[in-house]
C-alpha positions, 0 to 999 in steps of 0.5 A: 201691790205689783202682784195684784196689778199683774193679776188684774191685767192678766184677767183682762188679757184672758178675757180679751184672748177668749174671742174665738167664736163658739157655737152650740152643738147638741148630741146624744150621750153614748150608751156605754154600759149594758144597763144603758137603755136610752140617751140624753140630749147633751149641750156643748160649745163648739170652738173652731180654729181660723181654718179648720179641716178638712181633717182637723184634730179635736179636743173634748173638754170636761168641766169641774164640779162648778160646771160651765165656768170661764175656764172651759168656755173661754180660757182653754178653748181659746188657747187650744183653738189657737193651736189649731184644734177644734174644741168641744166643751160639754155641759154635763151638768146643765144638760141634766138640770144640775148646777154642780156636783155634791157629795151625794151626786158626784158618782152619778155625775161622773158616770154621766160625764163619761157617757157624754164624753163618748157622745161628744167623740162620736159627734165630732167624728161626724163633722166634715172638718174633724178627724175622728181618729185624732181626738183627745179628752181633757178634764179638770178636777171632777172631769179629770176624775172621770178620765182617771177612774172611768175613761182610762179603764173603759178604753180597753173595752172599746177596741172595736169602737171609736176611741180617744187618742190621748187624755190629760187630767188636771188636778184629779184623783189618782187613787186607782192609777197604780194599775196604769200601763203603757197599754192604756191610752196615753195620759198626761197628769198635771199635778199641783204640788200643794193640792193636798187632797190629790197630789200625793197619790198622783205623784206616786202613780207617776213614779211607779207607772208609765203615766206621764206627769208634770209636777207644778211646784208651789201650785194649788188646786185650780191653779189655772182658773183666775176666777176661782182664785182665793177661794176654798171649794166645798171639798176643802181645796184651796184654790190660787191662780198661778201664772207661771204654773198655768204657762207650764201646763199650757206648754206641756199640753201643747207638746203632749197633744202635738205628739199624739194628735198631729200628723 
């Protein structure tokens, strides 16, 4: 009973903290592949710290399969903006009339998410109060897959163009991460121990490569999303909110971003 009271109180606290003011921002997706012939008008939510600029660091947030939930429209933007970061959450699905990813469309939605991420990077760099050379990208679940399987490798082909400075992946897949090296973009992998579909490959990659990782013992998929707690998603992932794991992940995120984005 005491745990239930704590969770209800925490939910109210999260919603209260999520008072940072957001504004809509539209920008074109980036052309990143030779086959790209046009761009898509993408909608995002822009969050600013109390005193941004004149050259603030920034973070791009990539949502999970559920799209624009409170995790990326309230919780993490509030926390990151309180640390002094400009935050841009991308609505990759809603901008294309897609409600959520499915087993039929997730490869295409993941590719689109990468185009949107670089479009967001370019849009942020044009803002007078953002330093375009100090922008990180953070992805959750499917957003993390876009980072692990697309953005990390793609950065090597963008040496003459604007690049992300660092990346953080929350509960994504690490099937192809054994090739990660210190020459790649700095990456922090946040791994819930009981995310049975994904944890083992991420732990292996963390031990065998230069990738930084944080293993959260006893935590499940979407451990930081109180609104999804107790559900099993369409991919079979058990989701359970974990206060201690969320606190550890936030502290690790704070330290990692400060190391790579702060002057």
